[in-house]
Residue, then its C-alpha position, 0 to 999 in steps of 0.5 A: m500500500e502506498i501512502t500520501c501524507l502532508l507534514i507540517d513542522a517548523d523544524q526543518d531537521r525534523r521534516v528531513q528525518y520524517y521524510y527519510a523515515l517514510d522513504l525507508l519504509g518504502n511505501c510512501k508515494a508522496c510527502i509534501c512538507f511545510a513549516d506551518m499550518n497556514q502554508g499546508l492548508e493553502y496548499l491543500q486548497q490550491h491543489p484539490d488533486f492532492r488528498p493525503e491519507y495522513v496529515f502530521v502536524n508538529v507545531n507549538d500553536s494553540f489548541h484553538a489554532r490546531q482545532s481550526f486547522s483540523t476543521a478547515v482541512q476536513v471540510l475540504p472536498g475529499m478530506t472528510y475522513v483524513s487522519i490528522v495527527f497533532s504532536q506537541y512535545d511528547e503528546v499526540y492527538f488524533t482526529y479520525d482513525e487512531y488504529r491506522v495512525f498507530n499502525l503507521i507510526s509503529r511501522l515507522k519506528v520499527r523501520l527506523q530502528q532497523v536502519m539506524a541500529p549500529r552495524r558491528k563490523p569485525l576488526a580488521h588487522a592493520g597489516 
């Protein structure tokens, strides 16, 4: 199954890490990244042909701003049942299908652990 997702995170390093994790998972068809919710929402409004299965949002905005974003996304055509995952620090909030999100996050974590695990190489003699 190939997935499409929208990632919103103010930290460029985290966006790169997330994109890398999806790439390693091997089933990401498209991942569009933005630094804030307004840019992400504007992109969705201007590109009705792009409808991601997941929207991951890691921002320090207020609860009200996150709720407004969620509502604005879910009223767009084709976005009613999109899974939106908000994270802030260590807290994670879901808006639609928690099982799908947990499943994806678990697979991402496992794949990252596999790839990032230190590979032990036998010591070679210098001579």
